C-alpha positions in Angstrom: 6.1 24.4 -23.6 4.0 24.7 -26.8 0.2 25.4 -27.1 -1.1 23.3 -30.0 -4.7 24.1 -30.6 -5.4 21.0 -32.8 -3.4 18.6 -30.6 -4.8 15.3 -29.3 -4.8 17.0 -25.9 -6.8 19.9 -27.2 -9.4 17.5 -28.8 -9.7 15.8 -25.4 -10.3 19.0 -23.7 -13.0 19.9 -26.2 -14.7 16.5 -25.7 -14.5 16.9 -21.9 -16.2 20.3 -22.1 -19.0 19.0 -24.3 -20.0 15.7 -22.7 -20.5 15.2 -19.0 -19.5 12.7 -17.9 -17.2 12.1 -20.8 -17.3 8.3 -21.5 -13.8 6.9 -22.1 -13.8 3.4 -23.4 -10.9 1.0 -23.3 -9.5 -0.1 -26.6 -7.1 -3.1 -26.4 -5.7 -2.6 -29.9 -6.0 -0.4 -33.1 -9.0 -2.5 -34.5 -11.0 -1.9 -31.3 -10.0 1.8 -31.4 -11.6 2.0 -34.8 -14.7 0.2 -33.6 -15.1 2.6 -30.7 -14.7 5.6 -33.1 -17.5 4.3 -35.3 -19.6 3.7 -32.1 -19.4 7.4 -31.5 -17.0 7.6 -28.5 -15.1 10.8 -28.2 -12.3 9.6 -26.1 -10.6 6.1 -25.8 -8.1 4.5 -23.3 -5.1 2.2 -23.1 -5.0 0.2 -19.9 -1.8 -0.9 -18.3 -3.7 -4.0 -17.2 -4.8 -4.5 -20.7 -1.3 -4.1 -22.1 -0.1 -6.7 -19.5 -2.8 -9.3 -20.0 -3.7 -8.7 -23.7 -0.4 -8.0 -25.3 2.0 -9.9 -22.9 -0.1 -12.4 -21.1 1.1 -11.1 -17.7 -0.6 -9.9 -14.5 -1.0 -6.2 -13.7 1.8 -6.1 -11.2 4.0 -3.3 -12.5 5.8 -5.7 -14.9 5.4 -3.9 -18.1 7.8 -1.3 -19.5 7.3 2.0 -21.2 8.3 0.3 -24.4 5.5 -2.3 -24.0 2.9 0.7 -23.6 4.3 2.8 -26.4 4.1 -0.1 -28.9 0.4 -0.5 -28.3 -0.2 3.3 -28.1 1.6 3.9 -31.4 -0.5 1.3 -33.2 -3.7 3.0 -32.1 -2.8 6.6 -32.7 -1.5 5.7 -36.1 -4.9 4.8 -37.4 -7.4 6.5 -35.0 -7.8 10.2 -34.4 -10.0 9.9 -31.3 -8.1 11.3 -28.3 -6.3 8.5 -26.4 -5.7 8.6 -22.6 -2.9 6.2 -21.5 -2.4 4.3 -18.2 1.3 4.8 -17.3 1.1 3.2 -14.0 3.7 5.0 -11.7 5.5 6.6 -14.6 8.2 3.9 -15.3 11.9 4.6 -14.9 11.7 8.2 -16.2 8.5 10.2 -16.0 9.9 12.9 -18.1 10.7 10.4 -20.9 7.3 8.8 -20.6 5.4 12.2 -21.0 7.6 13.3 -23.9 7.2 10.0 -25.7 3.5 9.9 -25.3 3.0 13.4 -26.8 5.4 12.6 -29.6 3.3 9.6 -30.8 -0.1 11.3 -30.4 -1.5 10.5 -27.0 -4.0 13.1 -25.6 -3.2 12.5 -21.9 -2.4 10.0 -19.3 -2.9 9.1 -15.7 -0.1 8.4 -13.2 -0.7 6.9 -9.8 0.6 7.2 -6.2 1.3 3.5 -5.6 4.9 2.1 -5.2 6.5 0.9 -8.3 5.6 -2.7 -7.5 1.9 -1.7 -7.9 -1.2 -3.7 -7.7 -4.7 -3.6 -9.3 -6.6 -0.7 -7.8 -9.4 -3.1 -6.7 -7.4 -5.6 -4.9 -6.1 -5.5 -1.3 -2.6 -4.9 -0.3 -1.9 -1.7 -2.1 1.0 0.4 -0.8 1.4 4.0 -1.5 4.3 6.4 -1.9 4.4 9.6 0.3 2.5 12.6 -0.9 5.6 14.5 -1.5 6.9 11.7 -3.8 3.7 11.7 -5.8 3.9 15.5 -6.0 7.4 15.1 -7.4 6.0 12.7 -10.1 3.5 15.2 -11.1 5.9 18.1 -11.3 8.3 15.9 -13.4 5.4 15.2 -15.7 4.3 18.8 -16.2 8.0 20.0 -16.6 8.4 17.5 -19.5 5.2 18.5 -21.5 5.9 19.8 -24.9 2.2 20.6 -25.4 0.4 22.2 -22.5 -3.0 20.7 -23.7 -1.7 17.3 -22.8 -4.2 16.2 -20.0 -2.5 14.9 -16.9 -4.7 12.9 -14.5 -3.3 12.1 -11.0 -4.8 8.7 -9.7 -4.9 8.2 -6.0 -5.4 4.8 -4.4 -5.5 6.3 -1.0 -9.3 5.7 -0.4 -8.9 2.2 0.8 -5.5 2.2 2.6 -5.7 5.7 4.2 -9.4 6.8 4.0 -11.5 9.6 2.5 -9.9 12.6 4.2 -6.4 11.4 3.2 -7.5 10.9 -0.4 -9.0 14.4 -0.5 -5.8 15.9 1.0 -3.7 14.1 -1.5 -5.9 15.1 -4.4 -5.8 18.8 -3.5 -2.0 18.7 -3.3 -1.9 16.9 -6.7 -4.0 19.5 -8.4 -1.9 22.3 -6.8 1.2 20.5 -8.2 -0.2 20.6 -11.8 -2.6 17.8 -12.3 -5.5 18.6 -14.6 -7.8 15.9 -13.2 -8.1 13.4 -10.4 -8.8 9.6 -10.7 -10.3 8.5 -7.4 -9.9 4.6 -7.4 -12.2 2.1 -5.8 -14.9 4.3 -4.5 -17.9 2.2 -3.5 -20.9 4.7 -3.5 -22.1 7.8 -5.2 -22.0 9.8 -2.0 -18.3 9.5 -1.9 -18.0 10.8 -5.4 -20.3 13.7 -4.7 -18.6 14.7 -1.4 -15.2 14.4 -3.1 -16.2 16.7 -6.1 -17.5 19.3 -3.8 -14.2 19.6 -2.1 -11.5 18.9 -4.9 -11.8 21.5 -7.6 -10.7 19.4 -10.6 -12.5 17.1 -13.0 -13.0 13.8 -11.4 -12.7 10.4 -13.2 -14.7 7.4 -12.0 -13.5 3.9 -12.9 -16.4 1.7 -14.1 -14.3 -1.5 -14.3 -16.4 -4.7 -13.9 -16.1 -7.1 -10.9 -14.3 -4.6 -8.7 -15.3 -2.6 -5.7 -17.2 0.2 -7.6 -20.8 -0.5 -8.6 -21.5 0.0 -12.3 -23.2 3.3 -12.1 -25.0 4.9 -15.1 -23.8 8.2 -16.7 -26.9 9.8 -15.3 -26.0 8.7 -11.7 -22.3 9.8 -12.1 -23.5 13.2 -13.5 -25.6 13.7 -10.4 -22.5 13.1 -8.3 -20.4 15.7 -10.3 -18.2 13.1 -12.1 -16.6 14.5 -15.2 -15.1 11.4 -16.7 -16.5 7.8 -16.8 -13.8 5.1 -17.6 -14.6 1.6 -18.9 -11.1 0.3 -19.2 -11.5 -3.4 -20.0 -15.1 -4.0 -20.9 -14.7 -4.9 -24.5 -11.5 -6.9 -23.7 -13.3 -9.0 -21.2 -16.2 -9.6 -23.7 -13.7 -10.5 -26.4 -12.0 -13.0 -24.1 -15.2 -14.7 -23.3 -16.1 -14.9 -26.9 -12.6 -16.4 -27.7 -13.1 -19.0 -25.1 -16.6 -20.0 -26.4 -15.3 -20.3 -30.0 -12.2 -22.2 -29.2 -14.1 -24.7 -27.0 -16.8 -25.0 -29.7 -14.3 -25.8 -32.3 -12.5 -28.3 -30.2 -15.6 -30.0 -29.0 -17.7 -30.1 -32.1 -14.9 -30.3 -34.8 -16.2 -27.2 -36.5 -17.3 -23.6 -35.9 -20.7 -23.7 -37.5 -22.6 -23.1 -34.2 -20.7 -20.0 -33.2 -20.5 -18.0 -36.5 -23.3 -15.8 -35.2 -20.9 -14.4 -32.6 -18.4 -13.3 -35.2 -17.8 -10.1 -36.9 -18.2 -10.8 -40.7 -15.5 -10.4 -43.2 -17.4 -7.3 -44.7 -17.8 -5.7 -41.3 -14.1 -6.1 -40.7 -13.2 -4.7 -44.1 -15.5 -1.7 -43.5 -14.0 -1.0 -40.1 -10.4 -1.0 -41.2 -11.1 0.7 -44.7 -9.9 -2.3 -46.6 -11.2 -1.3 -50.0 -9.8 2.3 -49.6 -6.4 0.8 -49.4 -7.0 -1.7 -52.2 -8.2 1.1 -54.6 -5.2 3.3 -53.7 -1.8 1.9 -54.7 -0.1 4.4 -52.4 -2.7 3.9 -49.6 -0.2 2.8 -47.0 1.6 6.1 -47.3 -1.4 7.8 -45.8 -0.7 6.2 -42.4 1.0 8.4 -39.8 4.7 7.9 -39.2 
């Protein structure tokens, strides 16, 4: 294993140590990653559900492949240097290959979960978990595959609903012992749960602030008071983007023009500024600056 002081994983750890809780915002594509970077976020995220729905038009039911995720991740890391955390569901067919591939293309970290391979959204009923031993095996396979020890591995547990708080704590402690750098406690419904959890489990805790789920949309101050280290907003911009697209499409179809919805749109100049259009136009070899 190699220690790379300027790696994406190292940058993520620096961000985690300087912002509490660290806000990690979902970016559905490379353009959104650049927008998030300009907004000042110090960490960004690729959601498995986002890849499923946004890139493939499919539900988040363990259908996507490692190739699907790597395609979107590669496009983001190629143009954006903000540390990217990736949702790899249950690890796909080879956890070792997944971790090595993510590090190679510039991801800063990932989270892997303890559901069965035919997984479900963490805020829906009917979730089924693998045994604790099986999840520990997943974590050890991930740590064994790391080529950069700064890569940040988060173990997600969905045990809170199916098995209860004590089981979630027991699982989390074993996951940390197996090598997880942080814990993602899915679908907690109050601050007291987070606070009690962080007092027992000695690892940075991630709270999922996804909309329309079981977890209230707590503020960063509230999460800080409960000891939460990372606040995740996985699909906030994606949901807003989808609603805007619906409005624009319906308006054009209904009115025969888009005149009434242009105020909702990013202007051409705003887009050009975000993607550095004129930098490329003024440099004949501008494309060579992109990462391989």
